[in-house]
Structures are given as C-alpha cells and as structure tokens.
C-alpha positions as MATLAB code, in Angstrom:
seq = 'MAFKLAFASNAMKRYSLDEAIDLVADAGYQGIEILLDPPHAFPPHVKDADIKRWREKLKKRGLAVSNCNAFMLYGIEGCHRPSWCERDPRRRALRVEHTRQCLHLASKLGSPTISTEPGGPIDPGVTRKQAADWFEEGLRSVLPDAEKAGVRLCIEPEPGLLIEHGSEYEEFIQRFAGDKVADRWLGLNFDVGHFYCVGDDPAVMAAQFKGRTHHIQIEDIAKDRVHFHLVPGDGAIDFDRFFMNLRATKYEGWITVELYTFEHKAVEVAQRAREFLAKYVS';
ca = [
     -12.321   15.373   11.731;
     -13.488   13.039    8.958;
     -11.152   10.546    7.319;
     -11.086    9.808    3.583;
     -12.061    6.204    2.830;
     -11.027    4.226   -0.263;
     -11.217    0.639   -1.468;
      -8.343   -1.305   -3.037;
      -8.889   -2.631   -6.552;
      -6.820   -5.760   -5.840;
     -10.012   -7.290   -4.426;
     -11.594   -6.837   -7.860;
      -9.182   -8.724  -10.101;
     -12.159  -10.535  -11.657;
     -13.126   -7.177  -13.166;
     -11.352   -4.701  -15.412;
     -10.129   -1.480  -13.807;
     -12.919    0.387  -15.625;
     -15.466   -1.909  -13.979;
     -13.728   -1.706  -10.595;
     -13.928    2.088  -10.624;
     -17.691    1.896  -11.098;
     -18.087   -0.790   -8.424;
     -16.078    1.149   -5.843;
     -18.054    4.314   -6.571;
     -21.335    2.414   -6.350;
     -20.252    1.047   -2.943;
     -20.048    4.611   -1.620;
     -16.304    5.195   -1.323;
     -14.486    8.479   -1.886;
     -11.417    6.903   -3.433;
      -9.835    3.857   -5.004;
      -6.401    2.306   -4.611;
      -5.244    1.127   -8.039;
      -3.326   -2.118   -8.476;
      -0.306   -1.532  -10.737;
      -0.225   -5.169  -11.785;
      -2.336   -7.417  -14.044;
      -5.215   -7.302  -14.657;
      -5.525   -3.598  -13.824;
      -2.676   -1.178  -14.559;
       0.623   -3.021  -15.050;
       2.854   -0.218  -16.404;
       4.215   -2.011  -19.515;
       0.632   -2.718  -20.608;
      -0.818    0.760  -20.003;
      -1.333    3.105  -22.945;
      -1.966    6.853  -22.918;
      -5.542    6.185  -24.010;
      -6.059    3.979  -20.938;
      -4.837    6.724  -18.606;
      -7.080    9.297  -20.260;
     -10.113    6.990  -20.052;
      -9.477    6.081  -16.399;
      -8.988    9.696  -15.372;
     -12.210   10.710  -17.095;
     -14.102    7.851  -15.441;
     -12.672    8.689  -12.019;
     -13.745   12.298  -12.415;
     -17.203   11.317  -13.641;
     -17.703    8.961  -10.682;
     -16.290   11.415   -8.139;
     -13.427    9.167   -7.070;
      -9.871   10.168   -6.177;
      -6.901    7.791   -6.287;
      -5.823    7.086   -2.704;
      -2.679    5.115   -3.520;
      -1.174    2.956   -6.234;
      -0.196   -0.561   -5.187;
       3.279   -1.350   -6.545;
       3.807   -4.174   -4.035;
       2.617   -7.126   -6.075;
       4.541   -8.160   -9.187;
       2.603  -10.968  -10.836;
       3.259   -9.179  -14.129;
       6.782  -10.593  -13.925;
       6.721  -13.453  -11.428;
       4.695  -13.281   -8.220;
       3.525  -11.290   -5.231;
       6.947  -10.790   -3.630;
       9.306  -11.613   -6.466;
      11.426  -10.302   -7.945;
      12.136   -8.358   -4.750;
      14.473   -5.598   -3.631;
      16.574   -8.251   -1.864;
      17.252  -10.823   -4.570;
      20.748  -12.269   -4.517;
      20.958  -11.795   -8.305;
      21.429   -8.075   -9.120;
      19.646   -8.547  -12.441;
      16.518   -9.612  -10.565;
      16.805   -6.695   -8.131;
      16.996   -4.434  -11.178;
      13.606   -5.738  -12.323;
      12.011   -4.576   -9.056;
      13.781   -1.232   -9.287;
      12.625   -0.613  -12.858;
       9.068   -1.671  -12.014;
       9.003    0.810   -9.125;
      10.410    3.552  -11.335;
       7.641    2.971  -13.884;
       5.013    2.821  -11.133;
       6.030    6.197   -9.728;
       5.546    7.919  -13.073;
       2.298    6.092  -13.832;
       0.945    6.984  -10.379;
       1.688   10.635  -11.123;
      -0.330   10.438  -14.343;
      -3.203    8.827  -12.442;
      -3.170   11.536   -9.770;
      -2.035    9.373   -6.870;
      -0.098   10.968   -3.993;
       1.692    7.729   -3.074;
       2.688    4.256   -4.163;
       3.218    1.372   -1.749;
       6.024   -1.158   -2.115;
       7.145   -4.324   -0.378;
       9.495   -3.928    2.625;
      12.547   -5.594    1.146;
      11.066   -8.932    0.199;
      11.919  -12.416    1.465;
      15.503  -13.053    2.597;
      17.082  -15.889    0.625;
      18.997  -18.649    2.441;
      22.585  -17.612    3.069;
      21.820  -13.877    2.821;
      22.241  -11.882    6.036;
      19.715   -9.289    7.165;
      22.383   -6.605    6.757;
      23.085   -7.609    3.169;
      19.356   -7.683    2.357;
      18.897   -4.267    3.970;
      21.892   -2.881    2.065;
      20.385   -4.042   -1.232;
      17.020   -2.597   -0.264;
      18.574    0.747    0.611;
      20.539    0.787   -2.646;
      17.407    0.115   -4.680;
      15.351    2.763   -2.895;
      18.049    5.394   -3.327;
      18.161    4.688   -7.053;
      14.437    5.475   -7.484;
      14.103    8.446   -5.123;
      15.003   10.909   -7.915;
      12.053    9.462   -9.866;
       9.765    9.906   -6.851;
      10.834   13.542   -6.616;
      10.387   14.116  -10.348;
       6.977   12.406  -10.375;
       5.839   14.168   -7.198;
       4.762   10.828   -5.717;
       5.842    9.527   -2.309;
       7.256    5.975   -2.170;
       5.858    4.209    0.904;
       7.334    1.082    2.470;
       4.724   -1.411    3.675;
       5.911   -3.683    6.530;
       4.586   -7.209    6.036;
       4.794  -10.515    7.950;
       7.563  -12.775    6.690;
       9.533  -10.122    4.801;
      12.635   -8.095    5.669;
      10.707   -5.454    7.608;
       7.790   -6.793    9.673;
       7.682   -4.738   12.870;
       7.420   -1.054   13.531;
      10.803   -1.220   15.298;
      12.395   -2.732   12.178;
      10.996    0.064   10.054;
      12.368    2.615   12.535;
      15.812    1.010   12.376;
      15.846    0.835    8.583;
      14.599    4.357    7.919;
      17.459    5.751   10.029;
      19.711    4.906    7.077;
      18.140    7.924    5.350;
      18.476   10.348    8.260;
      19.508   13.779    7.039;
      18.629   13.012    3.417;
      16.241   15.798    2.406;
      14.978   13.976   -0.692;
      14.232   10.811    1.298;
      12.574   12.831    4.041;
      10.147   14.278    1.493;
       9.637   11.351   -0.866;
      10.117    8.167    1.213;
       7.736    7.098    3.959;
       5.481    4.543    5.618;
       2.472    2.706    4.251;
       0.758    1.719    7.511;
      -1.082   -1.611    7.155;
      -3.198   -2.066   10.272;
      -3.606   -5.836    9.933;
       0.067   -6.466    9.195;
       1.161   -4.825   12.436;
      -1.430   -6.855   14.348;
      -0.215  -10.090   12.730;
       3.345   -9.651   14.032;
       2.255   -8.691   17.550;
       2.512   -4.898   17.265;
      -0.477   -2.989   18.626;
      -1.930   -0.914   15.756;
      -3.167    1.711   18.221;
       0.331    2.125   19.669;
       1.824    2.189   16.179;
      -0.636    4.918   15.138;
       0.711    7.164   17.879;
       4.328    6.145   17.296;
       4.223    7.059   13.619;
       2.407   10.362   14.098;
       3.240   12.654   11.204;
       5.156    9.894    9.398;
       2.284    7.768    8.098;
       1.453    8.730    4.529;
      -1.145    6.104    3.615;
      -3.103    3.533    5.618;
      -4.413    0.157    4.511;
      -7.002   -1.411    6.761;
      -8.469   -4.862    7.259;
      -9.223   -7.118   10.216;
      -7.262  -10.173   11.374;
      -8.411  -13.159   13.416;
      -7.372  -13.585   17.048;
      -4.734  -16.163   16.066;
      -2.931  -13.381   14.119;
      -2.668  -15.515   10.971;
      -2.086  -13.263    7.964;
      -5.475  -13.473    6.254;
      -7.359  -10.256    5.547;
     -10.874  -10.144    7.010;
     -13.638   -7.576    6.670;
     -13.246   -4.952    9.427;
     -15.386   -6.072   12.350;
     -14.997   -9.795   11.617;
     -11.694  -10.226   13.466;
      -9.993   -9.278   16.718;
      -8.450   -5.830   16.091;
      -9.555   -3.128   18.529;
     -10.663   -0.458   16.080;
     -12.044    1.765   18.841;
      -8.530    2.262   20.264;
      -6.889    2.440   16.861;
      -9.141    5.205   15.565;
      -9.017    7.079   18.869;
      -5.208    7.219   18.631;
      -5.221    7.900   14.901;
      -7.593   10.824   15.343;
      -5.276   12.241   18.012;
      -2.437   12.301   15.470;
      -4.515   14.535   13.170;
      -3.845   12.176   10.263;
      -5.168   13.680    7.016;
      -4.278   11.003    4.456;
      -6.270    8.176    2.943;
      -7.499    4.990    4.623;
      -7.856    2.196    2.066;
      -9.759   -1.020    2.747;
      -7.706   -3.938    1.391;
      -9.602   -7.214    0.995;
      -7.867   -9.067   -1.860;
      -8.742  -12.293   -0.016;
     -12.376  -11.927   -1.120;
     -12.211  -11.715   -4.912;
     -15.216  -14.031   -5.113;
     -17.448  -11.525   -3.308;
     -15.620   -8.229   -3.651;
     -18.737   -6.088   -4.026;
     -20.334   -7.545   -0.905;
     -17.252   -7.056    1.296;
     -16.680   -3.543   -0.033;
     -20.161   -2.576    1.090;
     -19.876   -4.344    4.449;
     -16.515   -2.746    5.207;
     -17.766    0.748    4.418;
     -20.823    0.270    6.603;
     -18.718   -0.945    9.544;
     -16.120    1.816    9.223;
     -18.653    4.626    8.795;
     -18.816    5.299   12.535;
     -15.041    5.754   12.669;
     -14.320    7.802    9.578;
     -17.160   10.332    9.657;
];
C-alpha cells in the first residue's frame, strides 16, 4: 500500500503561494499543505480570483491539497495567539472566527482537513479544566461550519500547549463522545515529531490512533527531543517502526512533510525529505 506524500507550504514563506505550488510540484510531491496565514492564504486577504487561479495551477501541476494549516495566526498576532484558551472571550472569538473562515476556504481549495492548535498556551491563573472548557466551547461553535463545508477539523497536539500527549488528546476527545457531528467532523492531526518531543513513541501512537488519524505531519527531531523540525533521517526518530505500524493500520490519508524551520533552503529540504521517505511511502 502506497502512502500519499505532500509538502507544507509554511516552509516556503519566502515565496508566494503560486510559486510554492510550482516548487512543491517540481520537488516530486503529490500534494501540498496550504498555510492559511500570511503570506499565503490568510482568509481575509483571499479573493475569489485567487482561489480560481490556485485551483487551476494545482490542477495543471497535478497537485492535490493534503491539508490546510489553520494553526498559525500571524495574520492577527502570532503562532499560538490568539488561542482557543485566552482568558479574554473577545480574543477567543478571534480564534473561533479565524477557524470558521478557514473551514470554508479549505472547502473551496479542495482540502479534506484543516489542522488547528490544541488549545493554546494556558495563561497564569487559568486551570487546565477552564482552558479545556473554553477549547471545547470554541470547537463546538465551529463544528456546524465543518459539517457545512465538508472539511474535518483536526486537533494537532503540540509541546507546551494544552494538549501535548496522546493520553491528553484521548481524555479531551471523550468530551465529544456520542456526538455524531463531532465524530464525523472532529479528529486528530498526527504530528510525528511532536509526539516524539514529549516522550510518546510515534510508532505506538500510530497503532493507538488506528482509524482516528485523519492527517499526518512528519519531520525528524534530535535525540534531545527539543522541538525543532529536522529533515527526516537527520534526527533520532525510528521511522522503520513508525511506518511498519502505520502500514498495519491501513491508513489512507495524507502524510505531509513540515519543515518550516528551513525557510532559507526550503527547496533543498523538500527534495531531501522526499528522497529519504521514498522507501517508506511507495
């Protein structure tokens, strides 16, 4: 069983999205993850003509959209802020509205999923329960948009944020047990390096989340587990075990290489990553 391999445009912020599409196609990928943030496709800046042009270029270059990245929010403030867990409800509303817009834009771009932050940083004086309650409230408010857009909203556990570990994701997602809309339109964005950073074994996580992983982001991490994305093969992750377990799950979604840490040589790392991963995805 072959996997579908894509490259994330957030490594190509020195280029326009039009240029990034060409560069990803030239590097031999089947798909591209589109950054829904400046300088690529921040929803308030996107016009119908842009969508039409991008879709035509994607078709011409034979690329599909693997995922739309709605995690970062430099268009308003920064990578993690405003988050789902802000103490100020007006700031939480900014994240909610951004996600709502991203879901509908992703639908127009032909993406099956968007990825979002896992609750954001917890402010001093805010309990984990309160942060999780706010996160749940925000997600519930946008699930009707996910259903209408036909795009799954995927939570991406990340070091230092509300949800880091696989066990924390499991605990949080139980809040939606029995909710048919959430079961269909809410899910997991599995970032291989993020799980490794916090001490979870990506190979074990692949088996644990069988049938519940809806998009995968992949990168390598150094042995010290510091959160810095490396080209697959340059770090300490055991990709042999990870792909063996992933293949056993019969995963059929996208695997997107995410190397935003290498803007200065994005084309080079895109090519190197594809060459390294070829033996696993074919």
